[in-house]
N, C-alpha and C positions, 0 to 999 in steps of 0.2 A: 652751591648750596643745592640739595634737592629740594623741589617743590613740595609744600606741605599739602597732605593728603585732608579731604573734607573732614571735620569733624563730626561724630556720630550724631545724626538726627539731621545733619545740613545737607543737603540734596547738591550733588555735584550741576554746576552751570553746564546747560547744555549748548552746542555753538550756535552762533544767528544763522539763520536760513536766509541766502539771500533774497528780497523781494522780489516777486515777478512782477515785473511792469508790463508784459505783453499787452498786446489790445484784445486778446482773448480772454486775459483775467477781467476784464469790465463784464463780459459776459456770466462769466462762471462767479463775479459776485452778485451781479443782478440775481441770477438763478436762484444763490444761498440767501440773498437777503427775501425773496418770494418766499422761498422754503420757509425760514424762520418767523416770517410774516403770518404766512396761513397758518403754520404750528401755532404760535401763539394766539391766533382768533380763534383758532378751535378750542384751544385752552381756555380761553374768556366764556368763551358760548358753554363750554361743559359747568363753568363756575356758575353763571349766569342761570341756568337750568337748575341746578341746584337750589340756588339761592332762591328761586321761586316756588320749587318744591316744598322748602322749608318755610317760607312765608304762607304757602296756601295749609300746611301743617299747622301751621302757628296759628290762625286765622280760624280752622275748625276747634281747635283747642280753647281757643279765647270762646268760641261761642258757644262750647258747651259748659266753661266756666260760669255765663251769666255778665250779671252787672261786673263780678269781679275780676274778668276778663277784656273788659273794654279798653282800657289802656294798653294791654297788650296787642290786641286787635287793632289801635292806630298803628303802632311800631310794626305790625306786621304788613300793613297797607304801606307805610313808608320804604319799608324794606323790597316789597316787590316793585314798588316805582323806580328806587332806584337800581334796581335790578336789570329793570327797563331801560332803565336810560342808558346803564353799561351797555347792555346789549346794542342797543341802538348804535353806539358811539363803536362799539367795535366792528360792527359790519359797513358802516362807513368808513372808519379806517382801513380795512381788509380792502374795498371798492378803491379806494383812495391809490393805496399802497400798490394795490396790483396793476392801476391805469399807471400811476408813474415808474413801477419797475418796469413795466411792457414798453414806455417810450424809452427808457433808459434803455432794455437790451435792443431796440431798433437804433438807438444812437451808437449802441457798442457794435452792433452788426457793420453799419455803415463806418466806421473807424475803420473796423479790421479790415472791410473789403476797400477802402480807401489807402488804407497803409500798405496790404499787402499788394493793392495792384500798383502803387509806387514802386515800391521795392522790385517786385516782378519785371515792369517797364524799366530799370535801371540794368536790369540783369540781360535782358533783351537787348537792351541801347549797347551794354558792354560786348557782346558776344557778338553782334555786326560791324561795332565801331573797331575791333581788335583783326576781323577779319578785312576790313575796309584798309588800315593800317598796312596789313599783311600784303595786301593785293596792291596800294599803292606803291609797294617797295620791287612788286613786277612789273609794274609799269616804267619805273626806272631803269630799272635792269636790262629792259629788251631795248629803249633808247639808246643805250649807253653802249652794249655788246652790237647794235646793228653798226657802230661807227668803228668797230676793231678790225685793225688791218689785213687780219688773216680773213673776214666774212666778207671784208670788199674784195678782196683778192680774188676769191673761188666764184664769188659772184659777178665780176666782172670779166674774170678769164678762165672759166671751167676747164678744169685737167687735172691729171692724176695726182701731179706734185700739187697743185694749190687744194686741192680734196684733201691729200694728207695733211698737210700743215692744217688746215681749217679744223679737219677732225682730233688731232692733238689738242688744238688750243678748246676746242669744246671740251673736251675730257678734263683739262685742268679746271676749265669753270664749274662743271658739273663735281669735281670732288672737293670744289669749297662750298658749293651753294647746292647743297642735299636737300632742298625742297624740289627740286626738279627732276625728273622724270628722264627728260631730252630735252634737247635743244637742235631745231634742223634748220637749215640754211638751203634756201628753196630758187631755184631761178624763176625767170618772169613767165616763163610755162606751167609753172607750179611743182615742177620735177624737182626731186631732192637732189641738191649736190654733194651734202656730208652731213653726217649726223654725229653728236658725240658717243653713243651706246651701240655701235653698229652689232655687239657681241651678245646683246641683252635682245635688242630689238633688230634682229638681221631684214623684218618685211621693209622696214622703213624707205632702204634704198630705192625700193619699186615703185614707192607709192607716187600718187599726181594730187596734190592737193589744191589745184586750182579751184576747185567748187566749193572749198571750206570757206566759212563767213570773213575768217579774222583773215585768211589770204586776200580775199577780196577788198577788203576795208583797208589794208596795210597799201596794197597798189596803187589806192587812190588818195593815199596820204598827202598833206598839202606839203609837209615839211616834216623834216628829221624830229621834229617836236611833237609829233602826231602819233598815238600808236592806238592798235585796235586790240581788241579782246572780245573772246566768245565766251557765253554761259558755260556751266559744267557738262560736261560729257563724256560719253563713254569713249574711248579712243582706238580704235581697232587696231592700228600700227603699234600700239603700246601693249598689248594683248587686251585690251579691253577694260584698263584701267582710268579710272576718273581722272580726270584735268580740267583745268581751268587754262585756256589756251591765249596768249599774249602775242603780239605781232608788232614787229615795224620794219618800212620798208629800209632795204639795204642802196647805199646810195655812194653815186660817182664821188671817190675822193676821201668819204666817209662825211663829205659837206652836208649840212643841213637843207640846204638847197639844191643839192646837187641830183641830177638823172637818177631817178629809181632803176635798179639793175637787179635786185633779188630781194627776197625777204627772209627775216628770222623770225621765226614761231618759236617760243619757249613754252613748255608742259607745265606747268605747277601740277606737282603730286597732290592732289585736292584731298584724298581720303584721311590720310593720318594729319595732314595739317588742320582742316577742318573738325575733323574728330576730338583734338585734342582741346579748340575751342567750345565746342558745345557740351564735354566733359567738365571743363574747367569752370564752369560755371559755380558762383560761391553759395551752395546750397548747403542746409544743414543735413546730416544725416536720415532724421524724420522726412525730410522732405525728399530726397531725390527718389525714393522708392515709388512717389507719387508726381514726380514731375518729370517733365520731356522737354527739352530745350533743342529748339531746331533753327536752321539757317533756311529761308526761303528765298526763290525767284521772285520775280516781279510779278509772275503768275500765279504765285503761292504754291509751288512745285517743292516738294523737301529735298533740299540740298545737301543737309546732312542734321541728323538726329543722334539724341543721346544713347537711344536704345537702338538705333544701327536699323530702324527701320525705314521702309517707305523710302528711301533715295532714290531720286529721280523718277519715282513711279507715282507717289501720292500727293494730290493736291489739299491742302488744308482749306475749309472753308472760313476762310479769316475776316473776321468784320469789322474793316478799319472806317469802313464811312467817310474816307476822305481824309482820315486824321496820320499826321505822322507817326504819332505815336499815342497810345493807350491800354486803356485795361477793361474786363469786362466780365460777366457771369456767361460761364459755358454752358451748354444745354444739361449737362451734367451735374451741375450747381458748383465745380470748379472755377478756377481764374484761369482768363486766356489775357495776356499782356504782348505786347509787340512794339518794336519801332523800326522806323525804316531807315535805311542806311542814311549816313550822316555824309559820307566821302570825305575824304580825306586830302587836302591839298590841293594837288591837281588832278585826284582821282575822284571822279564824280559818283563813282559805283553805277551800279546796273538796277537800282530799284530793288534791292534784295532787304528782306526783313529778318530781324532777330526775332524770334518768336519763344514764349513760355506758356505752355500748356501745364496747370496744375491741377489734380484731381482734387475733391474735398478730403478733408482730412481721416475721416471716416471709411472712405472708398476703399475697397479692396484693391491691390497691387496687379 
């Protein structure tokens, strides 16, 4: 059955709009109330002025009328008195409302800062926590693969046949774990014994990594349960790609307490993985244009940025004041939110930070 149309003269009901419950609405309402109060105050003032003029004219006419106008003069005086009282009350109301609405606006501004700050801190936490979980898996991978028979074989008895078998094994791993650029098996002297992508990175075979921090840390590992990690860097052997390198000692017979016979280094393909995290922050369309999502190292150097700028070159003046997390107003009036790495299971992190920099809503992009 078709829906009946509104009868003549009956207005169609407009659909209800959803109520805006954002903190900003508090400020808008305070401003609106202040505007209304000011307008009404001006209207009352105009009326009292007109009333006083009328009372003055009535007094003049009563004086001209002589004794017959005395009663009218009394009424005119009463009207003038009432008008003055109304004016006084209107002025007091305007002043008191202005003070209360000003305080309401301050409270609203604090609410907005606190609410937005808490939300941005949560976003900063999510970014660094996701990366921590990702890198925790890398620390597990390197410790597991260091016990692989092919790794142990080539490290314990370097030779063409063992190296060929190890390369094939590394290729199989790389085909399944696409987050890695390459895997390197190193001898005790830091020379590369085998790696997984000789066709793509032919220069790796001639490298000496004995001075790399991850190699040195892995060589000093107390057991197979220990891993080494280096901060993000551009790797010359991998055509300058940014990598986070994890390493573990390869031990005799793959035993956790066996004698160290080599080192396995795995190079996490940093840029695409980190970019996906900073780009994936849950920001509304109106926020993205004025918000920068960052991952920083312990020295506040940019490791990843949603706007792809400053990576490994920019140092952010982050004011943590020793706190693990927090938010504050930046010099541009925008919000700065941060959260230090919480770590994940056996991965304690490297003191990195998730950071959100958000310009004021009226700022230019």
